Structures are given as C-alpha cells and as structure tokens.
Backbone as CSV, one residue per row, in Angstrom:
resi,resn,N_x,N_y,N_z,CA_x,CA_y,CA_z,C_x,C_y,C_z
1,UNK,-6.004,25.263,-0.262,-5.033,24.200,-0.072,-5.736,22.856,0.140
2,UNK,-6.772,22.858,1.001,-7.465,21.605,1.275,-8.169,21.079,0.035
3,UNK,-8.717,21.973,-0.787,-9.358,21.531,-2.026,-8.322,20.950,-2.976
4,UNK,-7.116,21.498,-2.969,-6.049,20.968,-3.822,-5.666,19.562,-3.382
5,UNK,-5.596,19.334,-2.077,-5.283,17.998,-1.561,-6.359,17.010,-1.974
6,UNK,-7.628,17.426,-1.893,-8.740,16.575,-2.313,-8.629,16.262,-3.803
7,UNK,-8.315,17.266,-4.610,-8.186,17.067,-6.059,-7.049,16.114,-6.373
8,UNK,-5.948,16.239,-5.661,-4.825,15.324,-5.857,-5.245,13.907,-5.501
9,UNK,-5.974,13.749,-4.402,-6.458,12.426,-4.002,-7.334,11.803,-5.067
10,UNK,-8.232,12.592,-5.630,-9.097,12.073,-6.698,-8.280,11.711,-7.931
11,UNK,-7.289,12.524,-8.269,-6.451,12.224,-9.431,-5.681,10.927,-9.222
12,UNK,-5.204,10.712,-7.996,-4.482,9.479,-7.700,-5.372,8.267,-7.888
13,UNK,-6.606,8.368,-7.441,-7.536,7.254,-7.596,-7.960,7.068,-9.046
14,UNK,-8.019,8.143,-9.783,-8.568,8.105,-11.139,-7.628,7.531,-12.180
15,UNK,-6.379,7.311,-11.872,-5.534,6.638,-12.841,-4.275,7.366,-13.255
16,UNK,-3.858,8.409,-12.569,-2.631,9.109,-12.918,-1.400,8.390,-12.377
17,UNK,-1.606,7.301,-11.711,-0.527,6.595,-11.039,0.386,5.858,-12.003
18,UNK,1.640,5.701,-11.594,2.537,4.799,-12.299,2.345,3.436,-11.660
19,UNK,1.750,2.527,-12.392,1.423,1.213,-11.854,2.651,0.318,-11.784
20,UNK,2.678,-0.528,-10.797,3.793,-1.421,-10.516,3.962,-2.463,-11.622
21,UNK,5.192,-2.706,-12.001,5.540,-3.779,-12.930,6.527,-4.693,-12.217
22,UNK,6.299,-5.999,-12.217,7.193,-6.912,-11.505,8.595,-6.915,-12.113
23,UNK,9.591,-7.296,-11.321,10.952,-7.353,-11.855,11.034,-8.373,-12.990
24,UNK,11.824,-8.052,-14.005,11.943,-8.908,-15.180,12.889,-10.084,-14.958
25,UNK,13.754,-9.988,-13.953,14.703,-11.071,-13.695,15.118,-11.043,-12.229
26,UNK,15.853,-12.062,-11.830,16.357,-12.133,-10.468,15.437,-12.904,-9.535
27,UNK,15.880,-13.057,-8.304,15.133,-13.779,-7.275,13.909,-12.963,-6.854
28,UNK,12.784,-13.651,-6.655,11.554,-12.948,-6.284,10.810,-13.659,-5.159
29,UNK,9.858,-12.943,-4.599,8.925,-13.457,-3.596,7.542,-12.956,-3.995
30,UNK,6.507,-13.608,-3.489,5.133,-13.176,-3.743,4.618,-12.449,-2.510
31,UNK,4.116,-11.241,-2.710,3.587,-10.434,-1.614,2.130,-10.116,-1.940
32,UNK,1.231,-10.471,-1.020,-0.191,-10.192,-1.185,-0.562,-9.047,-0.258
33,UNK,-1.165,-8.008,-0.844,-1.596,-6.830,-0.094,-3.103,-6.923,0.122
34,UNK,-3.553,-6.602,1.337,-4.980,-6.670,1.645,-5.364,-5.502,2.555
35,UNK,-6.681,-5.297,2.675,-7.196,-4.212,3.520,-8.498,-4.651,4.163
36,UNK,-8.703,-4.261,5.414,-9.956,-4.577,6.098,-10.389,-3.401,6.963
37,UNK,-11.695,-3.348,7.226,-12.250,-2.307,8.093,-12.431,-0.968,7.428
38,UNK,-12.421,-0.921,6.103,-12.545,0.355,5.401,-14.023,0.751,5.331
39,UNK,-14.391,1.905,5.906,-15.796,2.316,5.872,-16.216,2.807,4.486
40,UNK,-17.506,2.856,4.244,-18.066,3.278,2.972,-17.513,4.641,2.564
41,UNK,-17.041,4.742,1.331,-16.511,5.991,0.802,-15.029,6.200,1.039
42,UNK,-14.402,5.351,1.835,-12.975,5.493,2.131,-12.151,4.774,1.067
43,UNK,-10.848,5.061,1.040,-9.942,4.396,0.120,-8.564,4.235,0.739
44,UNK,-7.832,3.263,0.209,-6.450,3.010,0.629,-5.623,2.825,-0.624
45,UNK,-4.561,3.595,-0.747,-3.594,3.414,-1.829,-2.396,2.670,-1.255
46,UNK,-1.901,1.689,-1.990,-0.701,0.955,-1.572,0.400,1.331,-2.551
47,UNK,1.473,1.902,-2.018,2.544,2.432,-2.849,3.875,1.737,-2.569
48,UNK,4.705,1.686,-3.588,5.998,1.022,-3.562,7.115,2.065,-3.672
49,UNK,8.159,1.908,-2.857,9.304,2.818,-2.903,10.599,2.021,-2.994
50,UNK,11.634,2.635,-3.560,12.918,1.965,-3.767,13.718,1.823,-2.479
51,UNK,13.489,2.720,-1.525,14.278,2.689,-0.291,13.514,3.368,0.839
52,UNK,14.044,3.240,2.035,13.455,3.895,3.199,13.641,5.407,3.151
53,UNK,14.400,5.903,2.168,14.546,7.345,1.944,13.445,7.863,1.033
54,UNK,12.484,6.987,0.700,11.302,7.329,-0.090,11.614,7.641,-1.549
55,UNK,12.687,7.090,-2.066,13.014,7.260,-3.480,12.008,6.496,-4.330
56,UNK,11.693,7.049,-5.487,10.761,6.396,-6.400,11.333,5.052,-6.855
57,UNK,10.451,4.076,-6.986,10.872,2.754,-7.439,10.912,2.707,-8.963
58,UNK,11.940,2.105,-9.543,11.967,1.955,-11.001,10.877,0.997,-11.504
59,UNK,10.278,0.231,-10.588,9.211,-0.701,-10.952,7.833,-0.052,-10.914
60,UNK,7.744,1.236,-10.573,6.457,1.915,-10.487,5.988,2.035,-9.053
61,UNK,4.955,2.838,-8.866,4.507,3.187,-7.525,3.307,2.386,-7.046
62,UNK,2.227,2.351,-7.815,0.954,1.804,-7.313,0.938,0.288,-7.298
63,UNK,0.854,-0.274,-6.096,0.743,-1.721,-5.923,-0.710,-2.177,-5.879
64,UNK,-1.577,-1.370,-5.257,-2.991,-1.740,-5.130,-3.805,-0.503,-4.776
65,UNK,-5.116,-0.584,-5.036,-6.071,0.454,-4.669,-7.274,-0.249,-4.060
66,UNK,-7.556,0.061,-2.804,-8.719,-0.527,-2.141,-9.736,0.572,-1.899
67,UNK,-10.937,0.405,-2.425,-12.006,1.380,-2.255,-13.283,0.646,-1.866
68,UNK,-14.249,1.391,-1.347,-15.561,0.792,-1.096,-16.537,1.191,-2.182
69,UNK,-16.166,2.178,-2.974,-16.950,2.594,-4.135,-15.975,2.660,-5.300
70,UNK,-16.190,1.865,-6.335,-15.260,1.841,-7.463,-15.154,3.224,-8.099
71,UNK,-13.944,3.671,-8.374,-13.680,4.927,-9.039,-13.240,4.573,-10.453
72,UNK,-14.004,4.983,-11.426,-13.747,4.651,-12.824,-13.568,3.141,-12.992
73,UNK,-14.370,2.373,-12.254,-14.308,0.924,-12.372,-13.102,0.290,-11.725
74,UNK,-12.339,1.068,-10.942,-11.110,0.554,-10.354,-11.308,0.236,-8.881
75,UNK,-10.540,-0.699,-8.409,-10.568,-1.084,-7.013,-10.216,-2.553,-6.915
76,UNK,-9.258,-2.877,-6.073,-8.814,-4.252,-5.906,-9.638,-4.943,-4.824
77,UNK,-9.750,-6.279,-4.878,-10.495,-6.998,-3.839,-9.799,-6.838,-2.486
78,UNK,-10.567,-6.512,-1.467,-9.990,-6.276,-0.142,-9.293,-7.518,0.409
79,UNK,-9.711,-8.694,-0.062,-9.099,-9.938,0.422,-7.656,-10.075,-0.036
80,UNK,-7.275,-9.333,-1.068,-5.870,-9.319,-1.433,-5.588,-9.292,-2.912
81,UNK,-4.486,-8.669,-3.246,-3.944,-8.638,-4.595,-2.464,-8.982,-4.470
82,UNK,-2.020,-9.963,-5.258,-0.644,-10.458,-5.157,0.262,-9.800,-6.183
83,UNK,1.473,-9.508,-5.759,2.497,-8.923,-6.628,3.799,-9.704,-6.447
84,UNK,4.528,-9.861,-7.532,5.859,-10.459,-7.479,6.834,-9.331,-7.204
85,UNK,7.642,-9.494,-6.149,8.587,-8.446,-5.766,9.986,-9.040,-5.646
86,UNK,10.972,-8.186,-5.812,12.370,-8.613,-5.753,12.700,-9.115,-4.343
87,UNK,13.354,-10.254,-4.281,13.805,-10.821,-3.004,15.212,-10.312,-2.689
88,UNK,15.539,-10.295,-1.409,16.879,-9.907,-0.984,17.092,-8.415,-0.859
89,UNK,16.144,-7.614,-1.301,16.203,-6.155,-1.193,15.017,-5.685,-0.370
90,UNK,15.162,-4.564,0.340,14.024,-4.085,1.123,12.791,-3.800,0.258
91,UNK,11.650,-4.277,0.701,10.358,-3.901,0.133,9.856,-2.777,1.030
92,UNK,9.702,-1.600,0.476,9.250,-0.432,1.228,7.865,-0.078,0.698
93,UNK,6.861,-0.268,1.553,5.472,-0.202,1.132,4.686,0.763,2.020
94,UNK,3.925,1.643,1.377,3.095,2.610,2.100,1.624,2.311,1.881
95,UNK,0.848,2.401,2.953,-0.614,2.364,2.892,-1.088,3.764,3.259
96,UNK,-1.725,4.450,2.306,-2.264,5.798,2.526,-3.787,5.693,2.559
97,UNK,-4.377,5.956,3.718,-5.819,5.790,3.949,-6.493,7.146,4.066
98,UNK,-7.689,7.274,3.467,-8.496,8.479,3.662,-9.968,8.120,3.659
99,UNK,-10.670,8.646,4.631,-12.138,8.551,4.698,-12.656,9.973,4.758
100,UNK,-13.631,10.306,3.921,-14.144,11.667,3.854,-13.328,12.491,2.887
101,UNK,-13.750,13.726,2.707,-13.095,14.629,1.761,-12.510,15.803,2.528
102,UNK,-11.212,15.909,2.536,-10.524,16.975,3.265,-11.017,18.329,2.763
103,UNK,-11.447,19.181,3.677,-11.912,20.517,3.336,-13.376,20.580,2.951
104,UNK,-13.991,19.414,2.744,-15.396,19.404,2.357,-16.241,18.721,3.428
105,UNK,-15.782,17.601,3.930,-16.469,16.876,4.995,-15.453,16.560,6.083
106,UNK,-15.932,15.981,7.174,-14.985,15.473,8.156,-14.139,14.423,7.471
107,UNK,-12.862,14.392,7.787,-11.967,13.446,7.128,-11.039,12.804,8.145
108,UNK,-10.743,11.546,7.900,-9.753,10.810,8.687,-8.690,10.318,7.723
109,UNK,-7.442,10.446,8.113,-6.352,9.960,7.277,-5.310,9.272,8.152
110,UNK,-4.590,8.365,7.546,-3.381,7.830,8.167,-2.498,7.308,7.050
111,UNK,-1.215,7.399,7.251,-0.240,6.931,6.276,0.819,6.149,7.037
112,UNK,0.959,4.882,6.672,1.917,4.002,7.337,2.832,3.375,6.293
113,UNK,4.140,3.382,6.567,5.113,2.757,5.678,5.839,1.666,6.442
114,UNK,5.909,0.484,5.839,6.614,-0.661,6.410,7.737,-1.084,5.474
115,UNK,8.813,-1.580,6.048,9.949,-2.070,5.285,10.303,-3.468,5.791
116,UNK,10.540,-4.384,4.843,10.995,-5.728,5.182,11.738,-6.281,3.977
117,UNK,12.538,-7.322,4.195,13.313,-7.923,3.113,12.713,-9.294,2.795
118,UNK,12.006,-9.407,1.648,11.437,-10.700,1.268,12.539,-11.705,0.915
119,UNK,12.312,-12.958,1.259,13.249,-14.023,0.917,12.784,-14.709,-0.358
120,UNK,13.721,-15.162,-1.143,13.432,-15.777,-2.424,12.461,-16.948,-2.291
121,UNK,11.418,-16.942,-3.110,10.447,-18.022,-3.151,9.405,-17.996,-2.053
122,UNK,9.522,-17.081,-1.108,8.590,-17.030,0.025,7.309,-16.286,-0.358
123,UNK,6.259,-16.534,0.426,4.977,-15.856,0.268,4.704,-15.000,1.500
124,UNK,4.276,-13.767,1.255,4.014,-12.812,2.328,2.612,-12.227,2.187
125,UNK,2.083,-11.740,3.294,0.837,-10.970,3.301,1.130,-9.694,4.079
126,UNK,0.847,-8.551,3.449,0.984,-7.260,4.114,-0.436,-6.715,4.211
127,UNK,-0.951,-6.704,5.444,-2.373,-6.458,5.679,-2.599,-5.148,6.422
128,UNK,-3.378,-4.260,5.782,-3.791,-3.002,6.396,-5.128,-3.234,7.085
129,UNK,-5.293,-2.658,8.274,-6.601,-2.696,8.929,-6.882,-1.344,9.563
130,UNK,-8.150,-0.978,9.515,-8.602,0.272,10.095,-9.768,-0.071,11.016
131,UNK,-9.703,0.428,12.246,-10.754,0.162,13.220,-10.911,1.413,14.074
132,UNK,-12.028,2.126,13.883,-12.229,3.374,14.627,-11.192,4.391,14.212
133,UNK,-10.408,4.865,15.156,-9.373,5.844,14.845,-7.986,5.212,14.744
134,UNK,-7.934,3.898,14.687,-6.645,3.189,14.640,-6.403,2.558,13.277
135,UNK,-5.212,2.772,12.743,-4.764,2.102,11.523,-3.527,1.289,11.889
136,UNK,-3.388,0.121,11.225,-2.177,-0.651,11.454,-1.876,-1.481,10.222
137,UNK,-0.628,-1.892,10.121,-0.175,-2.757,9.039,0.577,-3.921,9.674
138,UNK,0.214,-5.130,9.251,0.903,-6.334,9.713,1.639,-6.955,8.531
139,UNK,2.906,-7.289,8.736,3.703,-7.970,7.717,3.860,-9.412,8.173
140,UNK,3.340,-10.337,7.358,3.294,-11.752,7.727,3.943,-12.605,6.644
141,UNK,4.525,-13.742,7.063,5.123,-14.681,6.116,4.437,-16.028,6.256
142,UNK,4.175,-16.665,5.121,3.580,-17.997,5.100,4.663,-19.011,5.465
143,UNK,4.475,-19.658,6.616,5.397,-20.704,7.074,4.574,-21.977,7.216
144,UNK,4.762,-22.890,6.277,4.047,-24.177,6.281,2.532,-23.989,6.354
145,UNK,2.010,-23.015,5.562,0.568,-22.805,5.499,-0.019,-21.942,6.589
146,UNK,0.816,-21.409,7.467,0.352,-20.537,8.552,1.106,-19.210,8.475
147,UNK,0.368,-18.092,8.532,1.023,-16.787,8.469,1.550,-16.384,9.841
148,UNK,2.842,-16.042,9.860,3.514,-15.620,11.093,4.102,-14.231,10.898
149,UNK,4.155,-13.421,11.962,4.717,-12.072,11.841,6.175,-12.102,11.389
150,UNK,6.535,-11.146,10.540,7.930,-10.961,10.130,8.546,-10.043,11.178
151,UNK,9.364,-10.618,12.052,9.897,-9.860,13.193,10.908,-8.794,12.782
152,UNK,11.465,-8.913,11.575,12.436,-7.917,11.120,11.779,-6.750,10.385
153,UNK,10.459,-6.820,10.156,9.758,-5.706,9.511,9.794,-4.505,10.437
154,UNK,9.901,-3.320,9.852,9.926,-2.119,10.686,9.151,-1.000,10.030
155,UNK,8.612,-0.137,10.865,7.876,1.019,10.382,8.874,2.112,10.010
156,UNK,8.673,2.737,8.871,9.528,3.818,8.390,8.884,5.142,8.789
157,UNK,9.672,6.004,9.432,9.185,7.325,9.838,10.186,8.379,9.385
158,UNK,9.732,9.451,8.783,8.354,9.705,8.402,7.927,8.769,7.276
159,UNK,6.640,8.577,7.174,6.085,7.690,6.152,6.376,8.255,4.762
160,UNK,6.584,7.353,3.815,6.762,7.738,2.422,5.389,7.913,1.785
161,UNK,5.237,8.867,0.894,3.992,9.004,0.135,4.304,9.734,-1.164
162,UNK,3.690,9.293,-2.237,3.859,9.922,-3.543,2.506,10.503,-3.939
163,UNK,2.340,11.807,-3.798,1.070,12.449,-4.106,0.987,12.926,-5.544
164,UNK,2.037,12.737,-6.330,2.022,13.196,-7.705,1.525,12.109,-8.647
165,UNK,2.159,10.928,-8.589,1.744,9.848,-9.494,1.686,8.508,-8.786
166,UNK,1.340,8.561,-7.504,1.312,7.347,-6.703,0.002,6.724,-6.589
C-alpha cells in the first residue's frame, strides 16, 4: 500500500495531472501561489477544486508544483506563480506537501485546504510555509501595495485532495 502511495505521488509530479486553465469569461481576480521552507527532496502540489465538497473543477486541478529537485524539468518558482481565477465564487485550494518517500524513507506529509471568495480585479497571494513539523497556509489580499490577511478565508476539513490526476 505504501509503495502504491509513493508511485501515485511520483505519477502526480511526473505530469498525469489535469492542469488548470483560466476561465474564458466573466469577472476574475489574480491569485499568486507560493511556497517557502521546503527542504531538499520535498514537494508541494497546489490543487484547485470546484467546491468545499471537493468536487473536481471544470477548469482543471493542478495550479502549481513546487519542488526542490525538478521532476522531468517541472517545478514552479517558490516565489510564486500567478493564476487568473473566477471572482465572486469560492476558490477552494489545496496544498499537499510531502518530504521523503512513504514506505521507503522517513516521510512527513501535510494537506491543507483553504477556501475564500476572490473579488473582481483584486490581487491575492496564497502562501504555503513549512517549518519543522508545522505547515500553514496564509491567504492575503493586496490592499494599496500591502498584503493583508483575508479574514473570511477558512480552512476546509477534511482537506480536499485529488490523488488520481491532481
């Protein structure tokens, strides 16, 4: 079972994911995803869901991939990757973190899902950080050039995760 989980993780990193496509019409906001504190060999997948019920998004799943070692030449800059997302509807975003190989080496994992409603024309930063055994996600909005916490953002439990094509 643990080897199967590891194989699924590698497949997710290797490109089996349904990559995110921005909405073709309607009101939008810009959301920048970033990651910090990722140790060597670890990775973070950023996934998109249609609702807090973890339904698949019609826009695709994979928003970003943060790694410390490029897998098949893939990996987004930890400082951030920006995506255009629909405004006025909940943005449901999961950060799935893994360091080590489950069943082969010591492994640390955490999966956090945040939900917030982007406002039209606004800029946001959704930042994952890992420090020791703690993972966290901050949802911030650019207000006059300064990022401030989005007080209406909430953590979704249980966390959403797509292990098939996410």
